C-alpha positions in Angstrom: 44.9 31.6 20.5 42.0 29.2 20.5 41.1 27.5 17.3 37.5 27.9 16.2 35.8 24.7 15.2 33.1 24.7 12.6 30.2 22.4 13.3 29.9 19.7 10.8 27.3 20.2 8.1 24.4 17.7 8.2 25.1 14.8 5.9 22.9 14.7 2.9 21.3 11.3 2.7 20.8 9.6 -0.6 19.7 6.1 0.5 16.8 5.4 2.7 17.1 6.8 6.2 17.5 3.9 8.7 17.2 6.1 11.8 13.8 4.6 12.8 15.3 1.1 12.7 18.3 2.2 14.9 16.4 4.3 17.5 13.3 2.1 18.2 13.7 -1.6 18.8 9.9 -2.0 18.8 9.6 -0.4 15.4 12.6 -2.4 14.1 11.0 -5.7 15.2 7.7 -4.6 13.7 9.3 -3.6 10.4 11.3 -6.9 10.1 8.3 -9.0 11.0 6.1 -7.2 8.5 8.7 -7.4 5.7 9.1 -11.2 6.2 5.4 -11.9 6.5 4.6 -9.7 3.5 6.7 -11.9 1.3 4.9 -15.0 2.6 1.5 -13.4 2.0 2.5 -12.6 -1.6 3.6 -16.2 -2.1 0.2 -17.4 -0.8 -1.7 -15.0 -3.1 0.0 -16.4 -6.1 -0.4 -20.0 -5.0 -4.1 -19.6 -4.5 -4.5 -18.1 -8.0 -2.6 -21.0 -9.5 -4.5 -23.6 -7.5 -7.9 -22.1 -8.5 -6.9 -22.2 -12.2 -5.7 -25.8 -11.8 -9.0 -26.9 -10.3 -11.3 -25.0 -12.6 -9.3 -24.2 -15.7 -11.2 -20.9 -15.8 -9.7 -17.4 -15.9 -13.0 -16.1 -14.7 -12.7 -18.2 -11.5 -9.3 -16.8 -10.9 -10.7 -13.3 -11.3 -13.2 -14.1 -8.6 -10.3 -14.5 -6.2 -9.8 -10.7 -6.4 -13.5 -10.1 -5.8 -13.7 -12.4 -2.8 -10.8 -10.4 -1.4 -11.9 -6.9 -2.3 -15.5 -7.1 -0.9 -14.6 -8.0 2.7 -11.6 -5.6 2.6 -14.0 -2.7 1.6 -16.7 -3.8 4.0 -14.4 -4.3 7.0 -11.9 -1.6 6.3 -13.8 1.2 8.0 -15.1 -1.2 10.8 -11.5 -2.4 11.4 -10.4 1.1 11.9 -13.1 1.8 14.4 -12.1 -1.3 16.4 -8.5 -0.2 16.3 -9.7 3.1 18.0 -11.5 1.1 20.7 -9.3 -1.7 21.9 -5.6 -2.3 22.6 -4.0 -2.1 19.1 -1.3 -4.5 20.1 -3.8 -7.2 21.0 -5.8 -6.5 17.8 -2.7 -6.8 15.7 -1.6 -9.9 17.5 -4.9 -11.7 17.2 -5.4 -10.7 13.5 -1.9 -11.9 12.7 -2.6 -15.2 14.5 -5.8 -15.5 12.4 -3.8 -15.1 9.2 -1.3 -17.7 10.4 -4.1 -20.2 11.1 -5.6 -19.7 7.7 -2.2 -20.4 6.0 -1.8 -23.5 8.1 -5.3 -24.6 7.0 -4.5 -24.1 3.3 -1.3 -26.2 3.7 -3.2 -28.9 5.5 -5.9 -29.0 2.8 -3.2 -29.2 0.1 -1.4 -32.0 1.9 -4.7 -33.9 2.1 -5.5 -33.2 -1.6 -8.7 -31.5 -0.6 -8.9 -29.3 -3.7 -12.2 -27.5 -3.3 -12.4 -24.1 -4.9 -15.1 -22.9 -2.4 -12.5 -23.5 0.4 -10.0 -21.3 -1.3 -12.6 -18.5 -1.8 -13.6 -18.7 1.8 -10.0 -18.5 3.0 -9.3 -15.5 0.7 -12.4 -13.7 2.2 -11.3 -14.5 5.8 -7.7 -13.3 5.0 -9.2 -10.0 3.8 -11.1 -9.6 7.0 -8.0 -10.3 9.1 -6.1 -7.9 6.9 -8.7 -5.2 7.4 -8.4 -5.5 11.1 -4.6 -5.8 11.1 -3.7 -2.9 8.8 -5.3 0.0 10.7 -4.0 -1.3 14.1 -0.5 -1.7 12.8 -0.4 1.7 11.0 -1.8 3.5 14.0 1.0 2.1 16.2 3.8 3.8 14.2 3.3 7.4 15.6 3.4 5.9 19.1 6.8 4.2 18.5 8.6 7.1 16.7 8.9 10.9 17.0 7.1 12.9 14.3 10.3 13.8 12.5 11.1 10.2 11.8 7.7 9.3 10.3 8.7 10.1 6.6 11.7 7.8 7.0 9.5 5.1 8.5 6.9 5.3 5.8 9.6 5.2 3.1 10.9 2.0 4.8 7.3 0.6 4.8 7.2 1.3 1.1 10.3 -0.8 0.6 8.6 -3.6 2.5 5.5 -3.5 0.3 7.3 -3.3 -3.1 10.0 -5.8 -2.3 7.3 -8.2 -1.1 5.2 -7.7 -4.3 8.4 -8.4 -6.4 10.0 -11.2 -4.4 6.8 -13.0 -3.1 5.3 -14.1 -6.5 8.7 -15.2 -7.8 9.5 -17.3 -4.7 5.9 -18.6 -4.6 6.1 -19.8 -8.2 9.4 -21.6 -7.4 7.9 -23.2 -4.3 4.8 -24.4 -6.0 6.8 -25.7 -9.0 9.3 -27.6 -6.9 7.3 -28.8 -3.9 3.6 -28.1 -4.5 1.0 -25.6 -3.1 1.5 -26.8 0.4 5.1 -25.5 0.4 4.1 -22.0 -0.4 1.3 -22.1 2.3 3.7 -23.5 4.9 6.3 -20.9 4.2 3.7 -18.2 4.6 2.7 -19.6 8.0 6.3 -19.8 9.2 7.0 -16.2 8.1 4.1 -15.0 10.3 6.2 -16.1 13.3 8.3 -12.9 12.9 5.1 -10.7 12.8 3.7 -12.5 15.8 6.9 -12.1 17.8 7.1 -8.4 16.9 3.5 -7.8 18.1 4.0 -9.8 21.2 7.0 -7.7 22.3 5.2 -4.4 21.9 3.9 -2.5 24.9 0.2 -2.0 25.4 -1.2 0.3 22.7 -4.6 1.4 24.0 -5.8 4.5 22.1 -5.2 7.8 23.8 -8.5 9.6 24.4 -9.1 13.3 24.7 -11.2 14.8 27.4 -14.9 14.1 26.9 -14.5 11.5 24.2 -16.5 8.3 24.3 -15.1 4.9 25.1 -16.6 3.4 22.0 -15.3 4.4 18.6 -17.9 5.1 15.8 -17.2 4.9 12.1 -19.5 7.9 11.5 -17.5 9.9 14.1 -14.4 9.2 12.0 -16.1 10.3 8.8 -17.4 13.4 10.5 -13.9 14.2 11.7 -12.6 13.7 8.2 -15.2 16.1 6.9 -13.8 18.9 9.1 -10.1 18.3 8.2 -9.4 19.6 4.6 -5.7 18.7 4.6 -6.4 15.0 5.4 -9.2 14.9 2.9 -6.9 16.2 0.3 -4.5 13.3 0.8 -7.4 11.0 -0.2 -8.7 13.2 -3.1 -5.2 13.4 -4.6 -4.7 9.7 -4.4 -8.0 9.0 -6.0 -7.2 11.4 -8.8 -4.1 9.2 -9.6 -5.6 5.8 -9.0 -9.0 6.3 -10.7 -8.1 8.6 -13.6 -4.6 7.4 -14.5 -4.6 3.7 -13.8 -3.4 1.8 -17.0 -2.9 -1.7 -15.5 -6.1 -3.2 -17.0 -4.9 -2.3 -20.5 -1.4 -3.9 -20.3 -2.5 -7.2 -21.9 -3.9 -5.3 -24.9 -1.1 -2.8 -25.4 1.5 -5.6 -25.0 0.2 -7.0 -28.3 -1.0 -3.8 -30.1 1.9 -1.6 -29.3 4.9 -3.9 -28.7 3.9 -7.1 -30.6 4.7 -8.9 -27.4 3.2 -11.7 -25.3 2.7 -12.7 -21.7 6.4 -11.9 -20.9 5.8 -8.3 -22.1 2.8 -8.0 -19.8 5.0 -9.1 -17.0 7.5 -6.4 -17.7 4.8 -3.8 -17.9 3.3 -4.9 -14.5 6.8 -5.1 -12.9 8.0 -1.6 -14.1 6.0 0.5 -11.6 7.0 -1.8 -8.8 10.6 -1.4 -9.7 10.3 2.3 -9.7 8.4 2.3 -6.4 11.2 0.1 -4.8 13.9 2.5 -6.1 11.9 5.4 -4.7 11.9 3.8 -1.3 15.6 2.8 -1.4 16.7 6.3 -2.5 14.4 8.2 -0.1 17.0 9.8 2.2 16.2 13.3 0.8 12.5 13.1 1.9 13.3 13.7 5.6 14.4 17.3 4.6 11.1 18.2 3.0 8.8 20.2 5.2 6.1 21.2 2.7 4.4 17.8 2.7 1.2 19.0 0.9 3.2 20.5 -2.0 5.3 17.3 -2.2 2.1 15.3 -2.6 0.6 17.6 -5.3 3.9 17.5 -7.3 4.3 13.8 -7.0 0.7 13.0 -8.0 1.1 15.4 -11.0 4.4 13.6 -11.9 2.5 10.3 -11.8 -0.1 11.7 -14.2 2.5 13.1 -16.6 4.5 9.9 -16.6 1.4 7.9 -17.4 0.4 10.4 -20.1 3.8 10.2 -21.8 3.7 6.4 -21.5 0.5 6.5 -23.5 2.4 8.2 -26.3 5.4 5.8 -26.5 5.7 2.9 -28.8 9.2 1.8 -27.7 8.9 -0.9 -25.0 12.0 0.2 -23.0 11.0 3.8 -23.1 7.6 2.9 -22.0 9.0 0.8 -19.1 11.1 3.8 -18.1 8.1 6.1 -17.8 6.1 3.4 -15.9 9.0 3.1 -13.4 9.1 6.9 -13.0 5.3 6.8 -12.3 5.9 4.1 -9.6 8.7 6.2 -8.0 6.4 9.3 -7.9 3.6 7.1 -6.4 6.0 6.1 -3.6 6.9 9.7 -2.8 3.2 10.6 -2.7 2.5 7.6 -0.4 5.2 8.5 2.0 4.0 12.1 2.6 0.3 11.1 2.5 0.9 8.5 5.3 3.1 10.9 7.2 0.5 13.7 7.1 -2.3 11.3 8.2 -0.3 10.0 11.1 1.1 13.3 12.3 -2.0 15.5 11.9 -4.6 13.1 13.3 -5.2 12.6 17.0 -4.3 9.2 18.3 -8.0 8.3 19.1 -8.9 8.8 15.4 -5.9 7.2 13.7 -7.4 3.7 13.4 -10.5 5.0 11.6 -8.6 7.1 9.2 -6.3 4.2 8.4 -9.5 2.3 7.7 -10.5 4.9 5.2 -7.0 4.7 3.7 -7.4 1.0 3.2 -10.8 1.5 1.4 -9.3 4.2 -0.9 -6.1 2.1 -1.7 -8.1 -1.0 -2.3 -11.1 0.5 -4.2 -9.4 3.3 -6.2 -7.3 1.1 -8.5 -10.2 -1.3 -9.1 -12.4 1.7 -10.1 -9.5 2.9 -12.2 -9.3 -0.4 -14.0 -13.0 -0.2 -14.9 -12.7 3.4 -16.1 -9.6 2.7 -18.2 -11.2 -0.4 -19.8 -14.4 1.4 -20.6 -12.5 4.4 -22.1 -10.3 2.1 -24.2 -13.3 0.3 -25.6 -15.1 3.6 -26.5 -12.0 5.2 -28.0 -8.5 3.5 -27.9 -5.9 2.4 -25.3 -3.8 5.4 -26.3 -6.6 7.9 -25.7 -7.6 6.2 -22.4 -4.0 6.2 -21.0 -2.8 9.6 -22.2 -6.2 11.3 -21.5 -6.3 9.7 -18.1 -2.8 10.9 -17.2 -3.7 14.5 -18.3 -7.0 14.4 -16.5 -5.1 13.4 -13.3 -2.8 16.5 -13.7 -5.9 18.7 -14.3 -7.8 17.4 -11.4 -4.8 17.8 -9.0 -4.4 21.4 -10.2 -8.1 22.1 -9.6 -7.9 20.5 -6.1 -4.8 22.6 -5.3 -6.6 25.8 -6.4 -9.7 24.9 -4.3 -7.8 24.1 -1.1 -4.8 26.4 -1.3 -3.8 25.8 2.3 -2.8 22.2 1.4 0.3 23.3 -0.6 1.4 25.4 2.5 1.1 22.5 4.9 4.3 22.3 7.1 5.3 19.0 8.6 6.9 20.9 11.5 3.5 22.1 12.7 0.9 19.5 11.4 -2.6 20.8 11.0 -5.3 18.4 9.7 
């Protein structure tokens, strides 16, 4: 009598799926290099803000750092995506990473020589944004060429861990480096960390865009926007993200509510800022379940609605720790949304268009929260922070519901047969 063996049931993952790191050496090097360099970039971002304030003594001058970064990022985001659809993406990523390295070395040299000119810092910030706008679309468009489609959700969850851990660890390490050894230490560490990113790019194979029959050799930004206009599912990923980032973005109100609601100070503001990042990091670390989800559009709608609800409830709380909990839940929901939005855009977009749509993604991610800050601040001045935050969260849920009703096919999107 022959014993019948029952095939083992697939293991249910709890923690992040590391399969992309195990199966693709190229992706593994790229992920490690990006993770290390992201921490270094966050250190430099903090050090520049501190140095500008030391030179000028003006918070307005520090605020201009963000403006000098945002404008080139928005201006070159779409253009960088078009370039990524024209040239070898490996070379574009390598050269833009080298540009970022040279800029960090220049900052370190200026600090060592005590050349403390605020115009130089502004110029470097603007050039860093240009290099970032070229690097981001090229790097993101490479991922679907390195991994099979079923591993893209896991890869995007790992990328979210990179971003959130960098945003948390980078400023802390940057503050320690500046406090102990000066600004040049943070800038030099940033330059050294880029070695990992440069090595990863250098080891990649050629990544020239794949072109369909009859397509032109030169990529056009307008062609990318026209393509986006005919792809309702991809458009919905942008619309849903804008609903969250524009309507339910409370960050600009944290200084006010830290005092008004919690009788706190700068440390309280720091906790409020950190809470969504902590939730986002946990969302990435405990992302193993996401690989089993096939209805990516429905997952995006639910996670964006969860963001809006969490922000709305946060606006009703007056207990600090409860408020931090709901901010963390919002950050976790945002990571889930980001994973499936990125996966949908990578899987449902032809390779020849991926760079340009990643450029649109950069513009939305960079511009949406800034517009949200302006809207939240205006609404709070006209009414109150509570009305602005809770009303914004509920407006986010309402708009997502209206979008889902208008484009009903989005909720039925199946990751196994991606259709843009």
